[in-house]
C-alpha positions, -999 to +999 in steps of 0.1 A: +000+000+000+012+035-008+008+050+026+020+084+016-006+086-012-033+075+012-023+101+038-024+129+011-059+117+001-070+116+037-056+150+046-076+166+017-109+151+029-135+174+043-142+148+069-106+149+083-093+174+109-059+175+125-058+212+133-085+215+159-113+240+158-095+273+161-106+281+196-073+289+213-090+306+243-114+278+248-085+253+246-065+271+272-095+274+295-103+237+293-068+227+303-066+254+330-099+243+346-094+206+344-057+200+349-035+229+359-024+234+395-016+266+415+004+245+440+026+231+413+031+266+399+043+279+433+067+249+437+081+257+403+086+293+413+104+281+445+132+263+426+111+231+422+111+225+460+086+224+488+094+223+525+066+213+548+076+203+583+097+172+581+088+167+544+111+180+516+096+176+481+119+179+451+102+181+417+120+172+385+125+203+364+106+188+334+077+165+340+040+160+332+020+171+302+040+177+271+028+199+242+017+169+221-004+156+250-019+190+257-029+193+221-045+158+220-065+163+251-077+198+242-087+186+207-107+157+222-126+181+245-131+206+217-145+178+196-174+172+220-181+209+220-181+211+182-202+179+178-226+182+208-251+156+195-231+132+174-217+099+186-180+103+193-156+074+194-119+071+202-098+043+188-079+039+221-071+058+252-065+094+242-033+092+264-021+067+290-038+084+320-068+069+337-082+102+350-081+119+316-098+089+299-125+088+326-131+125+321-138+118+284-161+089+293-181+113+315-185+135+284-201+105+265-171+098+244-171+061+236-141+039+235-137+012+207-135-022+223-103-042+220-114-075+236-088-102+229-064-076+214-084-070+182-105-038+179-141-041+170-152-013+146-185-029+138-202-004+162-189+027+142-214+040+117-214+064+087-214+100+101-199+091+135-170+111+148-138+092+156-109+106+175-074+092+168-053+093+200-020+110+206+001+079+197-018+075+164-037+047+147-027+022+121-030+031+085-055+002+081-077+017+109-076+051+092-085+036+059-114+017+074-128+048+091-123+070+060-142+044+038-170+042+064-177+079+060-166+089+096-155+124+106-119+118+117-103+140+144-066+133+143-047+142+175-016+122+166+015+138+181+037+154+154+067+136+168+050+103+161+041+115+126+078+123+122+087+086+129+061+075+103+077+098+078+111+082+086+099+046+081+083+056+049+117+069+037+132+035+047+105+018+026+110+040-004+148+032-005+142-005+003+157-004+038+143-026+066+131-005+095+145-016+129+120-001+153+131+003+189+098-002+207+073-025+224+056-048+199+021-045+213+023-007+221-002+013+201+024+037+188+047+009+176+017-009+159+009+024+141+045+030+131+050-005+117+018-002+097+035+027+077+067+007+073+075-018+045+098-045+059+103-041+096+117-057+128+108-045+163+135-048+190+126-041+226+160-033+240+197-035+235+197-072+243+174-079+214+193-055+191+225-075+200+208-107+189+200-091+156+235-079+152+249-114+160+227-128+132+239-103+107+275-112+116+268-150+113+270-156+150+235-173+155+212-196+136+181-188+116+157-211+136+165-195+169+163-160+154+129-166+138+115-181+170+126-151+190+112-125+166+082-144+151+057-118+164+079-088+160+085-086+122+067-079+090+049-108+072+073-130+052+103-115+069+135-132+057+165-123+080+190-134+053+176-109+028+160-083+050+189-075+073+212-064+046+200-028+045+188-012+078+173+020+090+167+028+126+135+044+141+119+043+175+088+045+196+091+081+207+087+073+244+116+048+247+147+056+267+168+080+247+202+066+257+192+031+247+178+042+213+211+060+206+231+029+217+210+007+194+217+030+165+254+029+172+253-009+175+238-013+141+261+013+125+291-007+139+276-039+127+270-028+091+304-012+091+320-044+102+301-065+076+302-041+046+331-017+052+332+021+053+329+026+016+296+009+013+282+018+048+257+043+034+242+016+011+234-005+041+226+018+071+204+048+075+198+067+108+175+096+116+169+113+149+133+104+159+136+108+196+109+131+210+122+164+225+097+162+254+108+126+262+144+137+262+137+167+285+119+145+311+145+118+311+173+144+314+155+161+343+150+127+360+188+120+357+194+154+374+168+147+401+182+113+411+216+129+416+200+147+445+200+132+480+166+114+480+151+089+505+125+078+480+111+086+446+075+087+434+068+084+397+033+092+386+017+080+354-004+053+337+009+018+342+007+013+305+027+045+298+060+037+282+076+071+290+066+068+326+081+033+329+114+046+316+114+073+343+110+046+369+139+027+353+162+057+358+154+058+395+158+021+399+192+022+381+205+045+409+192+022+436+167+047+449+136+033+467+110+041+440+073+038+435+053+040+403+016+049+409-011+060+385-034+080+408-031+097+442-056+071+456-028+045+456-014+062+487-033+052+517-041+072+549-025+044+569+009+051+553+006+023+527+012+026+490-001+004+462+024+005+434+037-013+404+074-025+404+090-028+370+077-058+352+055-070+381+019-069+393+006-043+418+019-047+454+011-030+486+039-017+508+034-007+544+054+021+562+057+038+529+069+072+543+098+067+568+099+085+601+119+117+606+130+141+579+124+127+545+134+139+510+110+128+483+116+131+446+086+136+424+082+132+386+054+123+363+050+110+327+040+131+298+004+120+301+000+131+337-018+164+345-003+188+371-035+185+392-028+147+397+008+156+409-007+182+433-030+156+448-001+132+453+019+159+471-011+168+493-012+131+503+024+132+513+019+164+533-009+147+552+011+116+559+041+135+570+020+156+594+005+125+612 
């Protein structure tokens, strides 16, 4: 499928909107009323610190809502105002934050069911309004909705669209796209739908397995068994790993994406030599600026003397999980929560350790003076961060 031609056709449709509804004041008012926090504003003004009795809170200097998320949420709210009586659907969570998605449900925005992993579009009718979330939708989903006569409101983050453009370049020049991402994540599913031949690698370990195969250090059967669900249909590693381009899910850990890119550059250099390197390796910077800023701010925060770290964001939020990884890499006692309600009045916390199920820990806040680091993922409103801090203040005062 010529995805670029389809996008051009879609973008010229009168039933397609990716610019919003031109109500800048309304948009600012919506976000101010629903999500912004005067307490967080005052903490920012105080050098990102708050002292309350024995509690010292230190905020990361970049956290929470990014521009792309603000745009997506505001467009979703504007859509309900613009279409007050129409049925409005969204193809997935608008962002990975439960409170924001619940707010949309309260506005009678319907979520397309994904029971068993496959989305059911049978409920969507001609004339319905369908919102595409911040991390995008697959080209097949867009095509289906367009052909069904839906009004499409596209809130896809421009950084995600940039990655799509990159993998389309790979396809045009017959390069296989190596996508650093999570196979089942909505953004990676969307990105791979715009690619030609592709292979998804989760981390540096998987990238190293691919490198080993290219350099004839592993066998085909083991390779295909490992990556059977992470590659394009008909993928042939002997043919499809000769020309590579690197892209990424925008919320992955920046340092790891860069390391994976360097690994494949070295691999292709070793196999084909410096003269022919450009015929076998392409690299574009597709790392989101906001993701970089939040990760860099987290690295600075964990250099501070902290007794514990609280990371706030949806449990299915990739960028939030990577913030948690940074804290864990420094050996800091760290807790990933999605809502303030996870912190109990009896000094317990229900949190999600990396790669594990929810657990409850007692005696969460230690006695005496305590320094607590706070950060949040790009899908977390300031108001949620405020409520977490208020919980900490209450606990520290007991």
